[in-house]
PAZAPA-4460 file (N, C-alpha, C; in steps of 0.05 Angstrom, whole numbers, plus 32768, in hexadecimal, padded with zeros to 4 digits):
% residues 173
    n_x    n_y    n_z   ca_x   ca_y   ca_z    c_x    c_y    c_z   seq   type   mol
   7F2D   83A3   7CD3   7F42   8391   7CD9   7F4C   838A   7CF8     1      M     A
   7F47   83A1   7D06   7F39   839F   7D28   7F2A   838B   7D34     2      D     A
   7F11   838C   7D20   7EFB   8383   7D26   7EFF   835F   7D1B     3      E     A
   7F12   8356   7D09   7F1D   833C   7CFF   7F1F   8338   7D11     4      L     A
   7F42   833D   7D1B   7F52   8330   7D2A   7F42   8331   7D48     5      R     A
   7F2F   833F   7D59   7F15   8340   7D6C   7F09   831A   7D60     6      D     A
   7F02   831E   7D55   7EF2   830C   7D47   7EF7   82E6   7D4A     7      D     A
   7F1B   82EE   7D47   7F2A   82D9   7D45   7F36   82CB   7D67     8      R     A
   7F30   82E0   7D71   7F3B   82E1   7D84   7F28   82D8   7D98     9      H     A
   7F13   82DC   7D9E   7EFB   82D0   7DA4   7EF1   82B2   7D9A    10      N     A
   7EF6   82A5   7DB2   7EF7   8283   7DAA   7ED2   827B   7DBF    11      H     A
   7EC1   8277   7DB6   7EAD   8268   7DC1   7EB6   824B   7DD1    12      D     A
   7EAF   8249   7DEB   7EC1   823B   7E01   7EB6   8218   7DF2    13      S     A
   7E9D   8224   7DF5   7E8C   8206   7DE0   7E9C   81EF   7DCE    14      A     A
   7EA1   8210   7DB9   7EA7   81FB   7DA1   7EC8   81F7   7DA7    15      S     A
   7EDB   8204   7DC3   7EE8   81F2   7DBD   7EE1   81DA   7DC8    16      D     A
   7EE2   81D2   7DD4   7ED5   81B8   7DDF   7ED7   81AC   7DCF    17      Y     A
   7EC5   81AE   7DB9   7EB9   819D   7DA9   7EDE   8191   7D99    18      D     A
   7EE6   81A7   7D99   7EFC   819A   7D87   7F16   818A   7D93    19      N     A
   7F1B   8187   7DB2   7F1D   8176   7DBB   7F23   8161   7DC1    20      E     A
   7F39   814D   7DC0   7F37   8127   7DB8   7F33   8125   7DE0    21      E     A
   7F24   810E   7DDF   7F1B   8100   7DF2   7F33   80E7   7DEF    22      I     A
   7F38   80DB   7E07   7F50   80D5   7E09   7F4C   80BE   7E1D    23      I     A
   7F49   80A7   7E15   7F43   808E   7E2B   7F5E   807D   7E30    24      S     A
   7F53   8081   7E4C   7F67   806B   7E5B   7F5B   8057   7E5E    25      I     A
   7F6A   8043   7E63   7F60   8026   7E69   7F70   8023   7E87    26      A     A
   7F6A   800C   7E8D   7F6D   8009   7EAA   7F8D   7FF3   7EA9    27      E     A
   7F8F   7FE3   7E8C   7FA8   7FDB   7E8F   7FBB   7FE5   7E89    28      E     A
   7FB6   8007   7E7C   7FCC   801F   7E76   7FD5   8029   7E9B    29      D     A
   7FC2   8026   7EA2   7FD9   8030   7EC4   7FD5   8018   7ED8    30      I     A
   7FD6   8007   7ED0   7FDB   7FEB   7EDF   7FEE   7FE7   7EEE    31      S     A
   8009   7FEF   7EDD   8025   7FF5   7EE9   802D   800B   7F01    32      G     A
   801B   8019   7EF0   801F   8040   7F0B   8009   803E   7F24    33      G     A
   7FFA   8026   7F1D   7FE5   801C   7F39   7FF2   8007   7F49    34      V     A
   8003   7FF8   7F39   8013   7FDE   7F4C   8026   7FE9   7F5B    35      N     A
   8037   7FFE   7F59   8047   8009   7F59   8036   801B   7F77    36      I     A
   8029   8022   7F6F   801B   803D   7F8E   800E   8024   7FA5    37      C     A
   800C   8009   7F98   8001   8001   7FB0   801C   7FF1   7FC6    38      F     A
   8030   7FF2   7FBB   8047   7FF9   7FCD   8050   8009   7FD1    39      K     A
   8033   8022   7FDB   803E   803C   7FE1   802F   803E   8000    40      S     A
   8036   8052   800B   8026   805D   8025   802A   807E   8022    41      L     A
   800F   808B   8027   800A   80A0   8028   8011   80B0   8045    42      I     A
   8022   80C0   8049   802A   80C8   805C   8027   80EB   805E    43      G     A
   801F   80ED   8080   801F   8110   8082   8027   8117   809B    44      R     A
   8038   812C   80A4   8051   8136   80B3   8039   814C   80C6    45      V     A
   8035   8146   80D9   801D   814E   80E8   803A   8176   80F1    46      F     A
   8036   8181   80E5   8051   8198   80EC   8049   81B0   80D9    47      A     A
   803F   81CC   80EB   804B   81E3   80D8   8063   81EA   80C6    48      A     A
   8077   81DA   80CE   8084   81DE   80C0   8089   81CA   80AA    49      R     A
   8099   81D9   8095   8096   81C5   8083   80B0   81AF   8071    50      S     A
   80AE   819A   8073   80C4   8190   8070   80C3   8182   804C    51      F     A
   80DE   817F   8049   80E3   8175   8026   80E2   8159   8022    52      S     A
   80E7   815A   8008   80E6   8139   8002   80FD   8133   800C    53      V     A
   8111   8145   8001   812B   8130   8010   8135   812A   8021    54      S     A
   8122   813E   803A   8132   813D   8053   8111   8122   8058    55      T     A
   8107   8118   8054   80EE   810A   805A   8101   80EF   804B    56      M     A
   8105   80E8   802F   8117   80D7   802C   8126   80CD   803A    57      K     A
   814B   80E5   803F   8156   80DF   804A   814D   80D0   806B    58      N     A
   8138   80D4   8079   813B   80CF   8090   8126   80BF   8096    59      A     A
   8116   80B4   8089   8106   80A0   8083   8115   8085   8077    60      F     A
   8128   8089   806B   8133   8072   805E   8148   8065   806D    61      K     A
   814D   8077   8083   816B   806F   809D   8147   8064   80BB    62      A     A
   8136   807A   80B4   8127   806D   80D4   811C   804D   80CB    63      I     A
   8111   804C   80AC   8104   8034   80A8   8115   8017   809C    64      W     A
   812F   8027   8099   8143   801A   808C   8145   8000   8078    65      N     A
   813E   8013   805D   8136   801A   8046   8147   802E   8034    66      R     A
   814F   8016   801A   8162   802F   800E   8162   8024   7FFA    67      S     A
   8154   8002   7FE8   8155   8003   7FD1   8135   8005   7FCC    68      K     A
   8138   800C   7FB4   811E   8021   7FA8   8100   8030   7FB7    69      G     A
   8114   8036   7FC9   8101   8049   7FE0   80FF   806A   7FD5    70      F     A
   80EA   8072   7FD5   80EA   808B   7FBC   80CF   8098   7FD8    71      Q     A
   80D4   80B7   7FD3   80BF   80C2   7FDA   80B7   80DC   7FCE    72      V     A
   809F   80E6   7FC8   8091   80F2   7FB3   8082   8109   7FC8    73      E     A
   8081   8124   7FC0   807B   8136   7FDE   8051   8138   7FC4    74      M     A
   803F   8133   7FD5   8020   8135   7FD4   8016   8152   7FDE    75      K     A
   8023   8160   7FE8   8011   8176   7FF4   8020   8189   800A    76      G     A
   801C   8194   8017   802E   819B   8037   8029   818B   8049    77      H     A
   8048   8187   8049   8047   8168   805E   803F   8155   8057    78      N     A
   8034   814B   8038   8029   8133   8039   803F   8125   802A    79      Q     A
   8043   810E   8029   8053   80FA   8014   8048   80E0   800B    80      F     A
   8050   80D8   7FF3   8053   80C0   7FF6   806B   80B6   7FF5    81      Q     A
   806F   8099   7FFD   8080   8089   8006   8076   8068   7FF3    82      F     A
   8094   8069   7FDB   8094   804E   7FD4   80A7   803C   7FDD    83      F     A
   80A1   801E   7FD0   80AB   8009   7FE4   80B0   7FFB   7FD7    84      F     A
   80C9   7FE1   7FD0   80CA   7FCB   7FBF   80BB   7FB7   7FC8    85      D     A
   80B3   7FB6   7FE3   80A7   7F9E   7FEE   8092   7FA2   8000    86      K     A
   807B   7F97   7FFE   8066   7F8E   8005   806D   7F9C   8025    87      E     A
   8079   7F7B   8035   808A   7F7E   8046   8086   7F97   8058    88      T     A
   8097   7FA3   804E   80A2   7FC1   8055   8087   7FDC   8059    89      D     A
   8078   7FD7   8042   805B   7FF2   803F   804D   7FE2   8062    90      V     A
   8050   7FC4   8066   803B   7FBB   807B   8040   7FC3   8094    91      V     A
   8058   7FBB   809B   8074   7FBD   80AE   806E   7FD9   80BC    92      R     A
   8075   7FEE   80A5   8075   8011   80AA   8057   8019   80B7    93      I     A
   804A   800D   80A7   8028   8015   80A5   8022   8013   80C2    94      E     A
   8021   7FF7   80D0   801C   7FF0   80EA   8029   8006   80FE    95      R     A
   8041   8003   80F4   8057   801C   810F   804E   802D   810E    96      G     A
   8036   8034   80FC   8037   805F   80F9   8020   8059   810E    97      S     A
   8026   8075   8125   8031   8087   811A   804A   8087   8121    98      P     A
   8064   8098   810C   807E   809D   8115   8083   80B8   8121    99      W     A
   8091   80B6   812A   809B   80CE   813C   80B7   80E0   8128   100      L     A
   80B8   80F0   811E   80CA   80FA   8119   80CF   810E   8115   101      F     A
   80E7   8125   8125   80EF   813B   8127   80DF   8145   8144   102      K     A
   80D1   8135   8153   80BF   8141   815F   80A3   8149   8153   103      N     A
   80A0   8143   812E   8081   8142   8135   807B   8125   8124   104      Y     A
   805F   811E   8122   8057   8109   8120   8053   8106   8108   105      I     A
   8060   80F0   80F4   8054   80DF   80DB   8043   80D0   80DA   106      L     A
   802E   80D7   80D2   8017   80B7   80D1   8012   80B7   80B3   107      H     A
   8019   808F   80A8   801B   808A   808C   7FFA   8078   8091   108      V     A
   7FF4   8076   8072   7FDE   8060   806B   7FE6   8060   805A   109      Q     A
   7FD2   8041   804F   7FD8   8039   8031   7FC5   8047   8024   110      R     A
   7FDC   8047   8003   7FCA   8054   7FF5   7FB7   8049   7FED   111      W     A
   7FA8   8053   7FDD   7F91   8049   7FDC   7F82   8059   7FB8   112      K     A
   7F7B   8052   7FB1   7F77   8050   7F94   7F5E   8063   7F94   113      A     A
   7F4E   805B   7FA3   7F30   8079   7FA4   7F35   808E   7FAC   114      A     A
   7F57   808E   7FB7   7F54   80B0   7FBF   7F69   80BD   7FAD   115      E     A
   7F70   80B8   7F92   7F78   80B9   7F86   7F95   80C2   7F8C   116      N     A
   7FA8   80AF   7F8D   7FC2   80B6   7F95   7FC3   80C5   7FA8   117      S     A
   7FAE   80B8   7FC0   7FB7   80C7   7FDF   7FB2   80E8   7FE5   118      G     A
   7F9E   80EB   7FD2   7F97   8107   7FD6   7F85   810E   7FE3   119      E     A
   7F7C   80FC   7FF9   7F74   8103   8009   7F81   8107   8021   120      G     A
   7F76   811F   8039   7F96   8127   8042   7F83   8110   8062   121      V     A
   7FA0   810C   8069   7F98   8102   808C   7F99   810F   80A1   122      I     A
   7F7C   8114   80AD   7F83   8125   80C0   7F7A   8115   80DB   123      T     A
   7F7E   8100   80E4   7F7F   80F0   80F0   7F97   80E2   80FA   124      T     A
   7F9B   80D8   8118   7FB3   80CD   8119   7FAE   80B3   812E   125      I     A
   7FAB   8097   8127   7FAA   8083   813E   7FC4   807A   8156   126      P     A
   7FBC   8088   816B   7FC9   8081   8180   7FC5   8069   818D   127      I     A
   7FD8   805D   819F   7FD9   8044   81AF   7FCF   8058   81CE   128      W     A
   7FB6   8049   81DD   7FAF   804A   81F5   7FB0   803D   81FF   129      V     A
   7FC6   8036   8218   7FC5   8023   822A   7FB4   8028   824B   130      Q     A
   7FAE   800F   824E   7F9E   8014   8267   7FA7   800B   827E   131      F     A
   7FBA   801B   8290   7FC0   800C   82AB   7FAB   8009   82B8   132      W     A
   7FB7   7FFC   82CF   7FA3   7FF8   82EE   7F92   7FEE   82EC   133      G     A
   7F86   7FE2   82DC   7F73   7FCE   82DF   7F74   7FB8   82EC   134      L     A
   7F59   7FB5   82FC   7F62   7F92   830B   7F63   7F79   82F7   135      P     A
   7F6B   7F69   82FD   7F74   7F50   82E5   7F55   7F4B   82E0   136      E     A
   7F40   7F3F   82EB   7F29   7F3E   82E1   7F1D   7F4D   82C7   137      Q     A
   7F24   7F65   82C5   7F24   7F81   82B4   7F2F   7F7A   829D   138      F     A
   7F4E   7F70   8296   7F5D   7F70   8289   7F54   7F5C   8273   139      K     A
   7F42   7F61   8268   7F38   7F50   824A   7F36   7F5F   8229   140      T     A
   7F3B   7F5A   8219   7F39   7F60   8208   7F18   7F6D   8202   141      L     A
   7F03   7F6A   8209   7EEE   7F73   820D   7EE9   7F88   821A   142      E     A
   7EFA   7F8D   8235   7EF2   7FA6   8242   7F06   7FC0   8234   143      V     A
   7F1A   7FAB   822C   7F33   7FC3   821C   7F23   7FD7   8204   144      G     A
   7F0E   7FC0   81FC   7F02   7FC7   81E1   7EEB   7FDF   81EF   145      S     A
   7ED8   7FD7   8200   7ED7   7FED   8208   7EDD   8005   820E   146      K     A
   7EF3   7FFF   821E   7EFF   801E   8226   7F08   8029   8210   147      L     A
   7F10   8025   81FC   7F23   802B   81DE   7F07   8036   81D4   148      G     A
   7EED   8029   81D8   7ED7   803F   81BB   7ED1   8050   81C5   149      R     A
   7ED2   8052   81E6   7ECB   806B   81F1   7ED9   8082   81F0   150      S     A
   7EF5   807B   81E4   7F03   809E   81E3   7F06   8096   81C1   151      L     A
   7F03   8081   81AD   7EF5   8085   8190   7F04   8072   8185   152      G     A
   7EFB   806F   8170   7EFB   8059   815D   7F16   8047   8161   153      E     A
   7F16   8029   8162   7F2B   8018   8165   7F2E   800E   8145   154      I     A
   7F4B   800E   8148   7F61   7FF3   8133   7F5F   7FD9   813F   155      E     A
   7F66   7FD8   8157   7F79   7FC2   8163   7F74   7FC5   8174   156      D     A
   7F7B   7FA8   8187   7F71   7FB2   81A1   7F8D   7F97   81A7   157      I     A
   7F99   7F96   81BC   7FA7   7F81   81C7   7FB4   7F89   81E4   158      G     A
   7FC8   7F6B   81F0   7FD5   7F77   8209   7FF2   7F85   8204   159      F     A
   7FFC   7F8D   8217   801C   7F91   821F   8028   7F8E   8237   160      F     A
   803A   7F77   8234   8042   7F6C   8249   805F   7F89   8251   161      Q     A
   8055   7F8E   8270   8067   7FA1   8278   807F   7F90   827A   162      V     A
   8097   7F97   826D   80BA   7F8E   827A   80C0   7F94   8290   163      R     A
   80C1   7F7C   82A1   80D7   7F73   82B8   80B4   7F6F   82CF   164      G     A
   809D   7F75   82C4   8087   7F74   82D6   8076   7F5F   82D1   165      K     A
   8069   7F48   82E4   805C   7F36   82DA   8045   7F3D   82DE   166      E     A
   8035   7F56   82C7   8024   7F66   82C2   801F   7F65   82A2   167      T     A
   8009   7F6E   82A1   8002   7F7B   827E   7FEE   7F91   8289   168      R     A
   7FE5   7F99   826D   7FD9   7FB4   826B   7FC9   7FA7   824C   169      I     A
   7FB2   7FBB   8250   7FA6   7FBA   8234   7FA9   7FD3   822D   170      I     A
   7FB3   7FCF   820B   7FAD   7FE2   81FE   7F9F   7FE1   81E9   171      K     A
   7F90   7FFA   81D9   7F86   7FFD   81C5   7F8F   8013   81AE   172      A     A
   7F8E   800D   81A0   7F97   8021   8186   7F7E   8024   8170   173      K     A
***
């Protein structure tokens, strides 16, 4: 009898898979979820200290002035997905990144379907660098681009007007 019981509990893993049903999920089955995710940002707080979903939701609801439809989900240690109702909010908040939060940096970027709902870890932060003290003839986008590339990859370049002064500086992100 013990032998019979042992035989019943020994399963051949290959035969277990033969009995499993394969479920096919079509593009239209997930289109609603994908549309929601297209209006979301993946973000990471660069800190050893952990932040909760409720902390992030309450803080950034106030910082970003969003209440209607704003949701936050945790995606890993200090990694979050922020959901918005409006595309304009997604664009505005992504363009403003990185954000300062309790003396830590939060960097957000648009959700991409290829990253499986944001599972890719954010490891770098784009920052604006300002080039001060250049002679006027060197204050061109071309010079700013070359200076910026010497520091790393360039996302954007432009001029910054200094308040109260009749001068401008070049900045690169």
